[in-house]
C-alpha positions as CSV (number, residue, x, y, z in Angstrom):
1,X,0.0,0.0,0.0
2,X,1.1,3.6,-0.6
3,X,1.3,6.2,2.1
4,X,2.1,9.8,2.5
5,X,3.4,10.8,6.0
6,X,3.4,14.4,7.0
7,X,4.3,15.9,10.4
8,X,4.4,19.2,12.2
9,X,6.5,19.3,15.4
10,X,6.7,22.1,17.9
11,X,10.4,23.1,17.7
12,X,10.5,26.1,20.1
13,X,12.5,24.0,22.6
14,X,15.5,21.7,22.4
15,X,13.3,18.8,23.2
16,X,11.0,19.7,20.3
17,X,14.0,19.9,18.0
18,X,15.1,16.5,19.1
19,X,11.7,15.1,18.5
20,X,11.7,16.5,15.0
21,X,15.0,14.8,14.2
22,X,13.8,11.5,15.7
23,X,10.6,11.6,13.6
24,X,12.5,12.3,10.5
25,X,14.9,9.5,11.3
26,X,12.0,7.1,11.9
27,X,10.4,8.0,8.6
28,X,13.7,7.6,6.7
29,X,13.6,3.9,7.5
30,X,10.3,3.5,5.9
31,X,10.1,5.8,2.9
32,X,11.6,8.6,0.8
33,X,11.6,12.2,1.9
34,X,10.0,14.4,-0.7
35,X,9.8,17.6,1.4
36,X,11.1,18.7,4.7
37,X,8.3,17.1,6.7
38,X,6.7,14.8,4.0
39,X,7.6,11.2,3.2
40,X,6.2,8.9,0.5
41,X,6.2,5.2,1.6
42,X,5.4,1.8,0.2
43,X,4.5,-0.4,3.1
44,X,2.9,-3.7,3.9
45,X,0.6,-4.0,6.9
46,X,3.4,-5.0,9.3
47,X,5.7,-2.2,8.3
48,X,2.8,0.3,8.5
49,X,1.9,-0.8,12.1
50,X,5.6,-0.6,13.0
51,X,5.9,3.0,11.7
52,X,2.7,4.1,13.4
53,X,3.9,2.7,16.8
54,X,7.4,4.2,16.3
55,X,6.0,7.6,15.5
56,X,3.5,7.4,18.4
57,X,6.4,6.7,20.8
58,X,8.3,9.8,19.7
59,X,5.7,12.6,19.4
60,X,4.1,14.7,22.2
61,X,0.4,14.3,21.4
62,X,-0.5,17.7,23.0
63,X,2.1,19.6,20.8
64,X,2.9,17.6,17.6
65,X,0.9,16.3,14.7
66,X,1.5,13.4,12.4
67,X,-0.8,12.7,9.5
68,X,-0.6,9.5,7.4
69,X,-2.6,9.3,4.2
70,X,-3.2,6.0,2.5
71,X,-3.7,6.1,-1.2
72,X,-4.9,3.3,-3.5
73,X,-3.3,4.6,-6.6
74,X,0.1,6.3,-6.4
75,X,1.0,6.6,-10.0
76,X,2.2,9.4,-12.3
77,X,-1.4,9.7,-13.6
78,X,-2.6,10.9,-10.2
79,X,0.3,13.0,-9.2
80,X,1.0,16.7,-10.0
81,X,4.5,18.0,-9.2
82,X,5.4,21.6,-9.5
83,X,9.1,22.2,-9.3
84,X,11.7,19.6,-8.4
85,X,10.4,16.1,-8.3
86,X,11.9,14.3,-5.3
87,X,9.2,11.6,-5.1
88,X,9.3,7.8,-5.5
89,X,10.4,6.3,-8.7
90,X,7.1,4.6,-9.7
91,X,8.3,3.2,-13.0
92,X,10.9,0.8,-11.4
93,X,10.4,-2.4,-9.4
94,X,10.0,-2.1,-5.6
95,X,11.6,-4.1,-2.9
96,X,9.7,-4.0,0.4
């Protein structure tokens, strides 16, 4: 399944800056960064659950926000990119 992970972290403290780095590091293990706080991921159910739990352990629920969008069709036909395209290479085979 294809997912887009976005996050917004309160970074006005050192702890918040640390959480921001930890969230980015967690996402790097599951997908490709396409913007500063946006990752595109191809995950099976097990990896999806792992990522959700890992992110849930890092964030402060009263200050931070993580949004994960699942999409059925993640192809060039359904994607509009303005500017530099840093996204997933959808034309080549995937190893998950």
